[in-house]
TORKOL-4160 file (C-alpha; in steps of 0.2 Angstrom, whole numbers, padded with zeros to 4 digits, m for minus):
462
<pt num="1" X="0000" Y="0000" Z="0000"/>
<pt num="2" X="0014" Y="0012" Z="0004"/>
<pt num="3" X="0022" Y="0008" Z="m0013"/>
<pt num="4" X="0005" Y="0011" Z="m0021"/>
<pt num="5" X="0004" Y="0028" Z="m0011"/>
<pt num="6" X="0021" Y="0033" Z="m0017"/>
<pt num="7" X="0016" Y="0029" Z="m0035"/>
<pt num="8" X="0001" Y="0040" Z="m0033"/>
<pt num="9" X="0010" Y="0054" Z="m0025"/>
<pt num="10" X="0024" Y="0054" Z="m0038"/>
<pt num="11" X="0023" Y="0050" Z="m0057"/>
<pt num="12" X="0021" Y="0034" Z="m0066"/>
<pt num="13" X="0038" Y="0028" Z="m0072"/>
<pt num="14" X="0033" Y="0029" Z="m0090"/>
<pt num="15" X="0025" Y="0046" Z="m0089"/>
<pt num="16" X="0040" Y="0053" Z="m0080"/>
<pt num="17" X="0052" Y="0048" Z="m0094"/>
<pt num="18" X="0040" Y="0055" Z="m0107"/>
<pt num="19" X="0039" Y="0072" Z="m0098"/>
<pt num="20" X="0058" Y="0072" Z="m0096"/>
<pt num="21" X="0060" Y="0069" Z="m0115"/>
<pt num="22" X="0048" Y="0083" Z="m0118"/>
<pt num="23" X="0057" Y="0095" Z="m0107"/>
<pt num="24" X="0073" Y="0091" Z="m0115"/>
<pt num="25" X="0066" Y="0094" Z="m0132"/>
<pt num="26" X="0058" Y="0110" Z="m0126"/>
<pt num="27" X="0074" Y="0116" Z="m0119"/>
<pt num="28" X="0083" Y="0112" Z="m0136"/>
<pt num="29" X="0069" Y="0121" Z="m0145"/>
<pt num="30" X="0071" Y="0137" Z="m0134"/>
<pt num="31" X="0090" Y="0136" Z="m0137"/>
<pt num="32" X="0088" Y="0134" Z="m0156"/>
<pt num="33" X="0076" Y="0149" Z="m0156"/>
<pt num="34" X="0088" Y="0160" Z="m0146"/>
<pt num="35" X="0102" Y="0155" Z="m0157"/>
<pt num="36" X="0091" Y="0159" Z="m0172"/>
<pt num="37" X="0086" Y="0176" Z="m0165"/>
<pt num="38" X="0104" Y="0180" Z="m0161"/>
<pt num="39" X="0110" Y="0176" Z="m0179"/>
<pt num="40" X="0096" Y="0187" Z="m0186"/>
<pt num="41" X="0102" Y="0201" Z="m0175"/>
<pt num="42" X="0120" Y="0199" Z="m0180"/>
<pt num="43" X="0115" Y="0199" Z="m0199"/>
<pt num="44" X="0104" Y="0214" Z="m0196"/>
<pt num="45" X="0119" Y="0223" Z="m0188"/>
<pt num="46" X="0131" Y="0217" Z="m0202"/>
<pt num="47" X="0119" Y="0225" Z="m0214"/>
<pt num="48" X="0118" Y="0241" Z="m0205"/>
<pt num="49" X="0137" Y="0241" Z="m0203"/>
<pt num="50" X="0140" Y="0237" Z="m0222"/>
<pt num="51" X="0128" Y="0250" Z="m0228"/>
<pt num="52" X="0134" Y="0257" Z="m0245"/>
<pt num="53" X="0127" Y="0273" Z="m0251"/>
<pt num="54" X="0120" Y="0275" Z="m0269"/>
<pt num="55" X="0128" Y="0292" Z="m0270"/>
<pt num="56" X="0135" Y="0306" Z="m0259"/>
<pt num="57" X="0131" Y="0324" Z="m0258"/>
<pt num="58" X="0139" Y="0341" Z="m0253"/>
<pt num="59" X="0132" Y="0358" Z="m0252"/>
<pt num="60" X="0141" Y="0372" Z="m0263"/>
<pt num="61" X="0141" Y="0390" Z="m0258"/>
<pt num="62" X="0147" Y="0405" Z="m0268"/>
<pt num="63" X="0158" Y="0418" Z="m0259"/>
<pt num="64" X="0151" Y="0436" Z="m0263"/>
<pt num="65" X="0168" Y="0444" Z="m0261"/>
<pt num="66" X="0180" Y="0432" Z="m0272"/>
<pt num="67" X="0166" Y="0423" Z="m0282"/>
<pt num="68" X="0174" Y="0407" Z="m0277"/>
<pt num="69" X="0164" Y="0391" Z="m0274"/>
<pt num="70" X="0166" Y="0382" Z="m0258"/>
<pt num="71" X="0160" Y="0367" Z="m0249"/>
<pt num="72" X="0163" Y="0360" Z="m0231"/>
<pt num="73" X="0172" Y="0344" Z="m0228"/>
<pt num="74" X="0169" Y="0335" Z="m0211"/>
<pt num="75" X="0187" Y="0329" Z="m0207"/>
<pt num="76" X="0197" Y="0322" Z="m0192"/>
<pt num="77" X="0193" Y="0315" Z="m0175"/>
<pt num="78" X="0183" Y="0323" Z="m0167"/>
<pt num="79" X="0175" Y="0329" Z="m0183"/>
<pt num="80" X="0178" Y="0347" Z="m0188"/>
<pt num="81" X="0169" Y="0356" Z="m0203"/>
<pt num="82" X="0183" Y="0362" Z="m0214"/>
<pt num="83" X="0178" Y="0375" Z="m0228"/>
<pt num="84" X="0188" Y="0372" Z="m0244"/>
<pt num="85" X="0187" Y="0381" Z="m0261"/>
<pt num="86" X="0182" Y="0369" Z="m0275"/>
<pt num="87" X="0194" Y="0367" Z="m0289"/>
<pt num="88" X="0186" Y="0356" Z="m0303"/>
<pt num="89" X="0203" Y="0351" Z="m0311"/>
<pt num="90" X="0213" Y="0351" Z="m0294"/>
<pt num="91" X="0223" Y="0336" Z="m0290"/>
<pt num="92" X="0218" Y="0332" Z="m0272"/>
<pt num="93" X="0211" Y="0339" Z="m0256"/>
<pt num="94" X="0224" Y="0350" Z="m0247"/>
<pt num="95" X="0221" Y="0359" Z="m0231"/>
<pt num="96" X="0231" Y="0370" Z="m0219"/>
<pt num="97" X="0239" Y="0359" Z="m0205"/>
<pt num="98" X="0250" Y="0372" Z="m0198"/>
<pt num="99" X="0237" Y="0380" Z="m0187"/>
<pt num="100" X="0224" Y="0371" Z="m0176"/>
<pt num="101" X="0224" Y="0354" Z="m0184"/>
<pt num="102" X="0220" Y="0342" Z="m0170"/>
<pt num="103" X="0215" Y="0324" Z="m0173"/>
<pt num="104" X="0218" Y="0307" Z="m0165"/>
<pt num="105" X="0216" Y="0298" Z="m0181"/>
<pt num="106" X="0228" Y="0307" Z="m0192"/>
<pt num="107" X="0242" Y="0296" Z="m0200"/>
<pt num="108" X="0257" Y="0302" Z="m0210"/>
<pt num="109" X="0260" Y="0293" Z="m0227"/>
<pt num="110" X="0277" Y="0284" Z="m0225"/>
<pt num="111" X="0290" Y="0285" Z="m0238"/>
<pt num="112" X="0288" Y="0272" Z="m0252"/>
<pt num="113" X="0271" Y="0266" Z="m0247"/>
<pt num="114" X="0256" Y="0263" Z="m0258"/>
<pt num="115" X="0249" Y="0279" Z="m0253"/>
<pt num="116" X="0263" Y="0289" Z="m0259"/>
<pt num="117" X="0262" Y="0280" Z="m0276"/>
<pt num="118" X="0244" Y="0284" Z="m0278"/>
<pt num="119" X="0247" Y="0302" Z="m0273"/>
<pt num="120" X="0262" Y="0303" Z="m0286"/>
<pt num="121" X="0273" Y="0309" Z="m0272"/>
<pt num="122" X="0288" Y="0320" Z="m0277"/>
<pt num="123" X="0300" Y="0312" Z="m0264"/>
<pt num="124" X="0303" Y="0309" Z="m0246"/>
<pt num="125" X="0303" Y="0323" Z="m0233"/>
<pt num="126" X="0309" Y="0325" Z="m0215"/>
<pt num="127" X="0303" Y="0338" Z="m0202"/>
<pt num="128" X="0315" Y="0347" Z="m0190"/>
<pt num="129" X="0302" Y="0355" Z="m0179"/>
<pt num="130" X="0290" Y="0348" Z="m0166"/>
<pt num="131" X="0280" Y="0333" Z="m0173"/>
<pt num="132" X="0262" Y="0337" Z="m0179"/>
<pt num="133" X="0251" Y="0334" Z="m0194"/>
<pt num="134" X="0261" Y="0340" Z="m0209"/>
<pt num="135" X="0277" Y="0339" Z="m0200"/>
<pt num="136" X="0284" Y="0321" Z="m0198"/>
<pt num="137" X="0300" Y="0311" Z="m0203"/>
<pt num="138" X="0300" Y="0298" Z="m0216"/>
<pt num="139" X="0284" Y="0305" Z="m0224"/>
<pt num="140" X="0281" Y="0307" Z="m0243"/>
<pt num="141" X="0280" Y="0324" Z="m0249"/>
<pt num="142" X="0270" Y="0332" Z="m0264"/>
<pt num="143" X="0268" Y="0348" Z="m0273"/>
<pt num="144" X="0253" Y="0358" Z="m0269"/>
<pt num="145" X="0245" Y="0370" Z="m0281"/>
<pt num="146" X="0236" Y="0385" Z="m0276"/>
<pt num="147" X="0226" Y="0388" Z="m0292"/>
<pt num="148" X="0219" Y="0404" Z="m0286"/>
<pt num="149" X="0235" Y="0413" Z="m0282"/>
<pt num="150" X="0244" Y="0403" Z="m0295"/>
<pt num="151" X="0259" Y="0397" Z="m0285"/>
<pt num="152" X="0265" Y="0381" Z="m0278"/>
<pt num="153" X="0273" Y="0374" Z="m0262"/>
<pt num="154" X="0278" Y="0358" Z="m0255"/>
<pt num="155" X="0267" Y="0348" Z="m0242"/>
<pt num="156" X="0266" Y="0331" Z="m0234"/>
<pt num="157" X="0254" Y="0317" Z="m0238"/>
<pt num="158" X="0243" Y="0310" Z="m0224"/>
<pt num="159" X="0226" Y="0302" Z="m0221"/>
<pt num="160" X="0212" Y="0305" Z="m0209"/>
<pt num="161" X="0194" Y="0302" Z="m0206"/>
<pt num="162" X="0181" Y="0310" Z="m0218"/>
<pt num="163" X="0163" Y="0309" Z="m0216"/>
<pt num="164" X="0150" Y="0314" Z="m0229"/>
<pt num="165" X="0131" Y="0313" Z="m0231"/>
<pt num="166" X="0123" Y="0300" Z="m0243"/>
<pt num="167" X="0109" Y="0303" Z="m0254"/>
<pt num="168" X="0096" Y="0295" Z="m0265"/>
<pt num="169" X="0096" Y="0309" Z="m0277"/>
<pt num="170" X="0081" Y="0318" Z="m0270"/>
<pt num="171" X="0086" Y="0321" Z="m0251"/>
<pt num="172" X="0101" Y="0319" Z="m0240"/>
<pt num="173" X="0102" Y="0303" Z="m0231"/>
<pt num="174" X="0113" Y="0295" Z="m0217"/>
<pt num="175" X="0131" Y="0300" Z="m0214"/>
<pt num="176" X="0145" Y="0288" Z="m0220"/>
<pt num="177" X="0163" Y="0288" Z="m0216"/>
<pt num="178" X="0180" Y="0285" Z="m0225"/>
<pt num="179" X="0192" Y="0280" Z="m0211"/>
<pt num="180" X="0208" Y="0284" Z="m0222"/>
<pt num="181" X="0205" Y="0298" Z="m0234"/>
<pt num="182" X="0222" Y="0304" Z="m0242"/>
<pt num="183" X="0225" Y="0322" Z="m0242"/>
<pt num="184" X="0239" Y="0335" Z="m0242"/>
<pt num="185" X="0245" Y="0345" Z="m0228"/>
<pt num="186" X="0250" Y="0363" Z="m0232"/>
<pt num="187" X="0255" Y="0378" Z="m0222"/>
<pt num="188" X="0245" Y="0394" Z="m0217"/>
<pt num="189" X="0253" Y="0406" Z="m0229"/>
<pt num="190" X="0247" Y="0395" Z="m0244"/>
<pt num="191" X="0229" Y="0401" Z="m0240"/>
<pt num="192" X="0233" Y="0417" Z="m0249"/>
<pt num="193" X="0220" Y="0422" Z="m0261"/>
<pt num="194" X="0207" Y="0410" Z="m0255"/>
<pt num="195" X="0190" Y="0416" Z="m0248"/>
<pt num="196" X="0189" Y="0421" Z="m0230"/>
<pt num="197" X="0187" Y="0406" Z="m0219"/>
<pt num="198" X="0194" Y="0394" Z="m0232"/>
<pt num="199" X="0207" Y="0382" Z="m0225"/>
<pt num="200" X="0212" Y="0374" Z="m0241"/>
<pt num="201" X="0206" Y="0367" Z="m0258"/>
<pt num="202" X="0196" Y="0352" Z="m0264"/>
<pt num="203" X="0202" Y="0345" Z="m0280"/>
<pt num="204" X="0190" Y="0335" Z="m0292"/>
<pt num="205" X="0202" Y="0332" Z="m0306"/>
<pt num="206" X="0208" Y="0316" Z="m0315"/>
<pt num="207" X="0219" Y="0308" Z="m0301"/>
<pt num="208" X="0218" Y="0293" Z="m0290"/>
<pt num="209" X="0217" Y="0305" Z="m0274"/>
<pt num="210" X="0204" Y="0317" Z="m0280"/>
<pt num="211" X="0188" Y="0318" Z="m0270"/>
<pt num="212" X="0178" Y="0308" Z="m0284"/>
<pt num="213" X="0191" Y="0295" Z="m0285"/>
<pt num="214" X="0193" Y="0291" Z="m0267"/>
<pt num="215" X="0174" Y="0292" Z="m0263"/>
<pt num="216" X="0171" Y="0280" Z="m0278"/>
<pt num="217" X="0184" Y="0268" Z="m0272"/>
<pt num="218" X="0178" Y="0268" Z="m0254"/>
<pt num="219" X="0160" Y="0265" Z="m0257"/>
<pt num="220" X="0161" Y="0256" Z="m0274"/>
<pt num="221" X="0152" Y="0270" Z="m0283"/>
<pt num="222" X="0151" Y="0273" Z="m0302"/>
<pt num="223" X="0166" Y="0284" Z="m0307"/>
<pt num="224" X="0155" Y="0299" Z="m0309"/>
<pt num="225" X="0152" Y="0316" Z="m0301"/>
<pt num="226" X="0140" Y="0330" Z="m0305"/>
<pt num="227" X="0141" Y="0349" Z="m0300"/>
<pt num="228" X="0128" Y="0362" Z="m0300"/>
<pt num="229" X="0133" Y="0379" Z="m0296"/>
<pt num="230" X="0121" Y="0392" Z="m0289"/>
<pt num="231" X="0121" Y="0410" Z="m0295"/>
<pt num="232" X="0116" Y="0416" Z="m0278"/>
<pt num="233" X="0127" Y="0420" Z="m0264"/>
<pt num="234" X="0113" Y="0416" Z="m0252"/>
<pt num="235" X="0108" Y="0399" Z="m0258"/>
<pt num="236" X="0118" Y="0383" Z="m0260"/>
<pt num="237" X="0122" Y="0374" Z="m0275"/>
<pt num="238" X="0126" Y="0355" Z="m0275"/>
<pt num="239" X="0140" Y="0342" Z="m0278"/>
<pt num="240" X="0135" Y="0324" Z="m0281"/>
<pt num="241" X="0147" Y="0309" Z="m0281"/>
<pt num="242" X="0140" Y="0294" Z="m0290"/>
<pt num="243" X="0126" Y="0292" Z="m0302"/>
<pt num="244" X="0109" Y="0300" Z="m0303"/>
<pt num="245" X="0095" Y="0303" Z="m0301"/>
<pt num="246" X="0099" Y="0322" Z="m0298"/>
<pt num="247" X="0082" Y="0328" Z="m0292"/>
<pt num="248" X="0078" Y="0347" Z="m0290"/>
<pt num="249" X="0062" Y="0355" Z="m0284"/>
<pt num="250" X="0049" Y="0355" Z="m0291"/>
<pt num="251" X="0051" Y="0336" Z="m0296"/>
<pt num="252" X="0064" Y="0339" Z="m0310"/>
<pt num="253" X="0076" Y="0324" Z="m0312"/>
<pt num="254" X="0091" Y="0333" Z="m0322"/>
<pt num="255" X="0099" Y="0316" Z="m0326"/>
<pt num="256" X="0086" Y="0313" Z="m0339"/>
<pt num="257" X="0089" Y="0329" Z="m0349"/>
<pt num="258" X="0108" Y="0328" Z="m0350"/>
<pt num="259" X="0117" Y="0331" Z="m0367"/>
<pt num="260" X="0133" Y="0322" Z="m0369"/>
<pt num="261" X="0150" Y="0326" Z="m0377"/>
<pt num="262" X="0167" Y="0319" Z="m0376"/>
<pt num="263" X="0180" Y="0324" Z="m0363"/>
<pt num="264" X="0198" Y="0325" Z="m0369"/>
<pt num="265" X="0214" Y="0323" Z="m0359"/>
<pt num="266" X="0228" Y="0336" Z="m0362"/>
<pt num="267" X="0244" Y="0326" Z="m0363"/>
<pt num="268" X="0253" Y="0340" Z="m0355"/>
<pt num="269" X="0250" Y="0346" Z="m0337"/>
<pt num="270" X="0241" Y="0363" Z="m0336"/>
<pt num="271" X="0246" Y="0365" Z="m0317"/>
<pt num="272" X="0258" Y="0379" Z="m0311"/>
<pt num="273" X="0272" Y="0366" Z="m0307"/>
<pt num="274" X="0272" Y="0348" Z="m0312"/>
<pt num="275" X="0284" Y="0333" Z="m0316"/>
<pt num="276" X="0289" Y="0332" Z="m0334"/>
<pt num="277" X="0278" Y="0321" Z="m0345"/>
<pt num="278" X="0263" Y="0321" Z="m0333"/>
<pt num="279" X="0246" Y="0324" Z="m0342"/>
<pt num="280" X="0234" Y="0337" Z="m0336"/>
<pt num="281" X="0221" Y="0333" Z="m0322"/>
<pt num="282" X="0209" Y="0346" Z="m0329"/>
<pt num="283" X="0193" Y="0343" Z="m0340"/>
<pt num="284" X="0194" Y="0348" Z="m0358"/>
<pt num="285" X="0180" Y="0348" Z="m0371"/>
<pt num="286" X="0181" Y="0348" Z="m0390"/>
<pt num="287" X="0174" Y="0365" Z="m0395"/>
<pt num="288" X="0175" Y="0366" Z="m0415"/>
<pt num="289" X="0168" Y="0383" Z="m0418"/>
<pt num="290" X="0158" Y="0397" Z="m0410"/>
<pt num="291" X="0142" Y="0405" Z="m0415"/>
<pt num="292" X="0133" Y="0421" Z="m0410"/>
<pt num="293" X="0114" Y="0421" Z="m0414"/>
<pt num="294" X="0117" Y="0406" Z="m0425"/>
<pt num="295" X="0130" Y="0415" Z="m0436"/>
<pt num="296" X="0147" Y="0407" Z="m0436"/>
<pt num="297" X="0161" Y="0418" Z="m0429"/>
<pt num="298" X="0177" Y="0419" Z="m0440"/>
<pt num="299" X="0192" Y="0414" Z="m0430"/>
<pt num="300" X="0208" Y="0404" Z="m0430"/>
<pt num="301" X="0201" Y="0386" Z="m0427"/>
<pt num="302" X="0218" Y="0379" Z="m0425"/>
<pt num="303" X="0218" Y="0387" Z="m0407"/>
<pt num="304" X="0203" Y="0376" Z="m0403"/>
<pt num="305" X="0213" Y="0360" Z="m0404"/>
<pt num="306" X="0226" Y="0354" Z="m0391"/>
<pt num="307" X="0243" Y="0353" Z="m0398"/>
<pt num="308" X="0250" Y="0336" Z="m0397"/>
<pt num="309" X="0268" Y="0343" Z="m0395"/>
<pt num="310" X="0265" Y="0357" Z="m0383"/>
<pt num="311" X="0248" Y="0355" Z="m0375"/>
<pt num="312" X="0243" Y="0373" Z="m0380"/>
<pt num="313" X="0226" Y="0376" Z="m0386"/>
<pt num="314" X="0209" Y="0368" Z="m0382"/>
<pt num="315" X="0195" Y="0372" Z="m0371"/>
<pt num="316" X="0193" Y="0367" Z="m0352"/>
<pt num="317" X="0180" Y="0370" Z="m0338"/>
<pt num="318" X="0186" Y="0379" Z="m0322"/>
<pt num="319" X="0177" Y="0383" Z="m0306"/>
<pt num="320" X="0192" Y="0394" Z="m0301"/>
<pt num="321" X="0190" Y="0406" Z="m0315"/>
<pt num="322" X="0175" Y="0417" Z="m0311"/>
<pt num="323" X="0172" Y="0421" Z="m0329"/>
<pt num="324" X="0177" Y="0414" Z="m0346"/>
<pt num="325" X="0194" Y="0418" Z="m0353"/>
<pt num="326" X="0197" Y="0418" Z="m0371"/>
<pt num="327" X="0214" Y="0420" Z="m0381"/>
<pt num="328" X="0215" Y="0438" Z="m0388"/>
<pt num="329" X="0210" Y="0434" Z="m0406"/>
<pt num="330" X="0196" Y="0423" Z="m0401"/>
<pt num="331" X="0190" Y="0436" Z="m0388"/>
<pt num="332" X="0190" Y="0450" Z="m0401"/>
<pt num="333" X="0181" Y="0440" Z="m0414"/>
<pt num="334" X="0167" Y="0434" Z="m0402"/>
<pt num="335" X="0164" Y="0451" Z="m0394"/>
<pt num="336" X="0164" Y="0460" Z="m0411"/>
<pt num="337" X="0151" Y="0448" Z="m0417"/>
<pt num="338" X="0141" Y="0450" Z="m0401"/>
<pt num="339" X="0142" Y="0469" Z="m0402"/>
<pt num="340" X="0135" Y="0468" Z="m0420"/>
<pt num="341" X="0121" Y="0457" Z="m0415"/>
<pt num="342" X="0116" Y="0467" Z="m0400"/>
<pt num="343" X="0116" Y="0483" Z="m0410"/>
<pt num="344" X="0103" Y="0475" Z="m0422"/>
<pt num="345" X="0092" Y="0474" Z="m0406"/>
<pt num="346" X="0094" Y="0492" Z="m0402"/>
<pt num="347" X="0105" Y="0488" Z="m0387"/>
<pt num="348" X="0117" Y="0502" Z="m0384"/>
<pt num="349" X="0136" Y="0499" Z="m0380"/>
<pt num="350" X="0143" Y="0510" Z="m0366"/>
<pt num="351" X="0160" Y="0512" Z="m0358"/>
<pt num="352" X="0169" Y="0496" Z="m0351"/>
<pt num="353" X="0168" Y="0493" Z="m0333"/>
<pt num="354" X="0183" Y="0483" Z="m0326"/>
<pt num="355" X="0186" Y="0469" Z="m0327"/>
<pt num="356" X="0174" Y="0468" Z="m0342"/>
<pt num="357" X="0179" Y="0475" Z="m0359"/>
<pt num="358" X="0161" Y="0475" Z="m0367"/>
<pt num="359" X="0147" Y="0483" Z="m0358"/>
<pt num="360" X="0129" Y="0489" Z="m0363"/>
<pt num="361" X="0115" Y="0500" Z="m0357"/>
<pt num="362" X="0102" Y="0490" Z="m0349"/>
<pt num="363" X="0088" Y="0502" Z="m0356"/>
<pt num="364" X="0083" Y="0492" Z="m0371"/>
<pt num="365" X="0088" Y="0475" Z="m0364"/>
<pt num="366" X="0072" Y="0464" Z="m0361"/>
<pt num="367" X="0070" Y="0450" Z="m0349"/>
<pt num="368" X="0067" Y="0432" Z="m0352"/>
<pt num="369" X="0065" Y="0416" Z="m0342"/>
<pt num="370" X="0084" Y="0413" Z="m0346"/>
<pt num="371" X="0090" Y="0430" Z="m0341"/>
<pt num="372" X="0093" Y="0446" Z="m0351"/>
<pt num="373" X="0086" Y="0446" Z="m0369"/>
<pt num="374" X="0103" Y="0447" Z="m0378"/>
<pt num="375" X="0111" Y="0437" Z="m0392"/>
<pt num="376" X="0115" Y="0419" Z="m0387"/>
<pt num="377" X="0132" Y="0411" Z="m0389"/>
<pt num="378" X="0134" Y="0393" Z="m0395"/>
<pt num="379" X="0150" Y="0383" Z="m0392"/>
<pt num="380" X="0148" Y="0370" Z="m0406"/>
<pt num="381" X="0155" Y="0353" Z="m0401"/>
<pt num="382" X="0157" Y="0337" Z="m0410"/>
<pt num="383" X="0144" Y="0342" Z="m0424"/>
<pt num="384" X="0133" Y="0357" Z="m0429"/>
<pt num="385" X="0119" Y="0349" Z="m0420"/>
<pt num="386" X="0128" Y="0347" Z="m0403"/>
<pt num="387" X="0131" Y="0363" Z="m0395"/>
<pt num="388" X="0132" Y="0371" Z="m0378"/>
<pt num="389" X="0121" Y="0387" Z="m0379"/>
<pt num="390" X="0125" Y="0401" Z="m0367"/>
<pt num="391" X="0109" Y="0412" Z="m0363"/>
<pt num="392" X="0109" Y="0430" Z="m0356"/>
<pt num="393" X="0108" Y="0423" Z="m0338"/>
<pt num="394" X="0126" Y="0416" Z="m0340"/>
<pt num="395" X="0133" Y="0429" Z="m0352"/>
<pt num="396" X="0128" Y="0446" Z="m0345"/>
<pt num="397" X="0134" Y="0452" Z="m0328"/>
<pt num="398" X="0124" Y="0466" Z="m0320"/>
<pt num="399" X="0137" Y="0479" Z="m0314"/>
<pt num="400" X="0124" Y="0493" Z="m0309"/>
<pt num="401" X="0106" Y="0497" Z="m0312"/>
<pt num="402" X="0109" Y="0504" Z="m0329"/>
<pt num="403" X="0124" Y="0494" Z="m0335"/>
<pt num="404" X="0126" Y="0475" Z="m0340"/>
<pt num="405" X="0143" Y="0468" Z="m0346"/>
<pt num="406" X="0147" Y="0453" Z="m0356"/>
<pt num="407" X="0155" Y="0441" Z="m0344"/>
<pt num="408" X="0170" Y="0436" Z="m0355"/>
<pt num="409" X="0188" Y="0442" Z="m0352"/>
<pt num="410" X="0203" Y="0444" Z="m0363"/>
<pt num="411" X="0215" Y="0429" Z="m0359"/>
<pt num="412" X="0230" Y="0436" Z="m0367"/>
<pt num="413" X="0239" Y="0432" Z="m0384"/>
<pt num="414" X="0247" Y="0416" Z="m0379"/>
<pt num="415" X="0238" Y="0407" Z="m0365"/>
<pt num="416" X="0241" Y="0388" Z="m0363"/>
<pt num="417" X="0223" Y="0385" Z="m0364"/>
<pt num="418" X="0213" Y="0395" Z="m0378"/>
<pt num="419" X="0196" Y="0395" Z="m0369"/>
<pt num="420" X="0193" Y="0393" Z="m0351"/>
<pt num="421" X="0175" Y="0392" Z="m0347"/>
<pt num="422" X="0172" Y="0400" Z="m0330"/>
<pt num="423" X="0161" Y="0398" Z="m0316"/>
<pt num="424" X="0148" Y="0411" Z="m0321"/>
<pt num="425" X="0145" Y="0403" Z="m0337"/>
<pt num="426" X="0140" Y="0386" Z="m0329"/>
<pt num="427" X="0129" Y="0392" Z="m0315"/>
<pt num="428" X="0112" Y="0384" Z="m0315"/>
<pt num="429" X="0119" Y="0371" Z="m0327"/>
<pt num="430" X="0121" Y="0354" Z="m0320"/>
<pt num="431" X="0137" Y="0346" Z="m0327"/>
<pt num="432" X="0140" Y="0327" Z="m0325"/>
<pt num="433" X="0158" Y="0321" Z="m0327"/>
<pt num="434" X="0159" Y="0302" Z="m0331"/>
<pt num="435" X="0177" Y="0297" Z="m0328"/>
<pt num="436" X="0175" Y="0279" Z="m0334"/>
<pt num="437" X="0168" Y="0284" Z="m0351"/>
<pt num="438" X="0177" Y="0300" Z="m0352"/>
<pt num="439" X="0161" Y="0310" Z="m0356"/>
<pt num="440" X="0153" Y="0326" Z="m0350"/>
<pt num="441" X="0134" Y="0327" Z="m0348"/>
<pt num="442" X="0127" Y="0345" Z="m0347"/>
<pt num="443" X="0109" Y="0351" Z="m0345"/>
<pt num="444" X="0110" Y="0369" Z="m0353"/>
<pt num="445" X="0101" Y="0382" Z="m0342"/>
<pt num="446" X="0090" Y="0374" Z="m0328"/>
<pt num="447" X="0080" Y="0391" Z="m0329"/>
<pt num="448" X="0071" Y="0383" Z="m0344"/>
<pt num="449" X="0065" Y="0369" Z="m0333"/>
<pt num="450" X="0059" Y="0382" Z="m0320"/>
<pt num="451" X="0072" Y="0376" Z="m0307"/>
<pt num="452" X="0089" Y="0381" Z="m0302"/>
<pt num="453" X="0105" Y="0373" Z="m0294"/>
<pt num="454" X="0099" Y="0380" Z="m0277"/>
<pt num="455" X="0083" Y="0369" Z="m0278"/>
<pt num="456" X="0091" Y="0353" Z="m0271"/>
<pt num="457" X="0082" Y="0348" Z="m0255"/>
<pt num="458" X="0095" Y="0349" Z="m0241"/>
<pt num="459" X="0082" Y="0351" Z="m0227"/>
<pt num="460" X="0074" Y="0334" Z="m0227"/>
<pt num="461" X="0082" Y="0317" Z="m0224"/>
<pt num="462" X="0078" Y="0301" Z="m0234"/>
């Protein structure tokens, strides 16, 4: 009876074994579920960590005093916003490291390293002062070009953290980081000529260490970038790294309206100082002729080609030059044709206002969607049907309430480059540089589309 009582108070032997097996299986199920959840969590974290942006975006401002175009780079640890002047054909990012450069993540590029090869180092350097960014022994040196003041100096190569905002082409997105972004360290005196507050220059040229090349390599982006300069000193334009869409308010995707032409490489460097035999890092296009109001301008077309033996001639695009510069004979031919076409519209020429050589009374100048109603100028490219048309908004500069001037300058009788298209002529035009296919996409004036380069939405996040 006592045995039966124990049996009743406990569990039957068979049932006890079944429950133990069930409990074991249940514990295994819970362990498996927990492991599965942890695995999902780790995969989610990995996806978050390995986020790759579709494109990157920076704002571009216009300085009212110097007419230079600037952007702000977030660099160093902790991050600091560094204002730099944009140089479309510049070789790299260079900043002043002599004053107030503090960063726990800065690393000098050691001599004979792969970094030095990529940056095309000019040799090894030592520093005989207190060690700091830009002053280290066994560090590769480089020539730094201030294309505004037009002189060069030596500097040291290093790398540091750079953070930048991603974009889907419509809005800014999350911040992404390059841990080892190569740049050049300069000294404070080399900031001469740059806009107030600028601490260096950001090069977008054809090199392995320019901003487009490094961002493309870091995030596996297409080797493209696009720039859209605002005509306003109060509203920002935009710089994209990567492919489109490039969407501007109100719902205009400029990537769908681009016209394409070839980009050319000048086999001779156009930099102030450079090693012998190095090609130019700037962007050249093939202008074949020039028209004013659809009439061809008579000029020496041999000046429009790049000489294979000297590198002289051709047409390049610049963000450093505020206005288009033309070789003297080209300038005279174009301005004479423009004056004649303006006279046919009863537009009266008046005295020159420096730095411009050709000015008009604004009394009989009407207004259109694309600026003052003046003769248009066509840069004819690969064929008669492919041309870059410059309307009044990009050709005429208002110097007073009564006077407007043609925004083209005499570049001298023997410049290395015959035509340098300046910043004013590309404002409110989106330019896409496809480095892989060596072609330029251009939109013509966005004013035709009832938008401007200041209409990218920087205020909302994707």
